[in-house]
C-alpha positions in Angstrom: 112.4 109.4 127.1 115.9 108.6 129.1 114.9 104.8 128.4 114.6 105.2 124.6 117.9 107.2 124.3 119.6 104.5 126.6 118.3 101.7 124.6 119.1 103.4 121.0 122.6 104.4 122.2 123.5 101.1 123.2 121.8 99.3 120.4 124.0 101.5 118.1 127.1 101.1 120.0 126.6 97.2 120.0 125.3 96.8 116.6 127.4 99.5 114.6 124.2 100.6 112.3 121.0 102.2 112.7 119.1 99.6 110.9 119.2 97.8 114.0 117.7 100.5 116.1 115.4 99.5 119.0 112.6 101.6 120.4 110.8 100.9 123.8 108.4 102.9 124.8 105.2 103.0 127.5 102.5 104.3 125.2 100.9 101.9 122.2 101.8 103.5 118.7 98.7 105.0 116.7 97.3 102.9 114.0 99.3 102.7 111.0 98.5 105.2 108.1 97.3 104.3 104.7 99.9 104.3 102.1 99.3 104.0 98.3 101.7 101.2 97.0 102.2 100.9 93.1 103.5 97.5 92.0 107.1 97.7 90.7 108.8 94.5 89.1 111.7 93.7 91.0 111.2 95.8 94.2 109.3 95.1 97.4 107.5 97.6 99.6 108.4 98.0 102.9 105.5 99.4 104.9 105.9 102.6 106.7 105.7 102.9 110.6 105.5 104.8 113.8 108.5 106.2 115.7 109.1 108.1 118.6 110.6 111.4 118.4 110.8 113.0 121.8 107.4 113.1 123.5 105.5 112.2 120.4 104.8 109.9 117.7 106.0 110.5 114.0 105.2 108.6 110.8 108.0 107.2 109.0 106.9 106.6 105.1 107.3 103.5 103.7 109.7 102.9 100.9 110.8 100.3 98.0 113.7 98.0 98.3 115.1 95.7 95.6 114.0 92.4 96.0 116.8 89.7 96.9 116.5 86.5 95.2 116.4 83.3 97.6 115.3 85.9 100.5 111.8 86.9 102.0 111.2 89.9 103.9 109.7 90.1 107.1 107.9 93.0 108.2 109.1 95.0 111.1 106.4 95.8 114.0 105.6 96.9 117.4 105.4 94.0 120.0 104.2 94.5 123.5 106.3 93.4 126.2 104.8 93.6 129.9 104.0 97.4 130.3 105.9 98.5 127.4 106.0 98.4 123.4 109.1 97.3 121.6 110.1 98.2 118.0 111.6 95.0 116.3 113.2 95.9 113.1 112.2 94.1 110.0 114.6 92.7 107.4 115.4 89.9 104.6 115.7 86.3 105.9 116.8 83.2 103.7 113.8 81.2 102.3 113.3 77.8 103.5 
């Protein structure tokens, strides 16, 4: 818990934005939950994912985001790093 708080605090202080949060945990996240997605022209669905809230996992539901011409969206995900799991935030990237 202290490591999560420290990393989140440092990330927010250095990045200045909650969208850049990084979570580092020792337990693997549960399997992703199924989400019903309805196609919406001009929008992209960002899938939900698990986050840590104290000592438990909590589901953060997905959401629609307006498409950005010339960009593609790369989903975030949990990556194993040694004995820990690190959340790497997704985001828009230029195509090409």
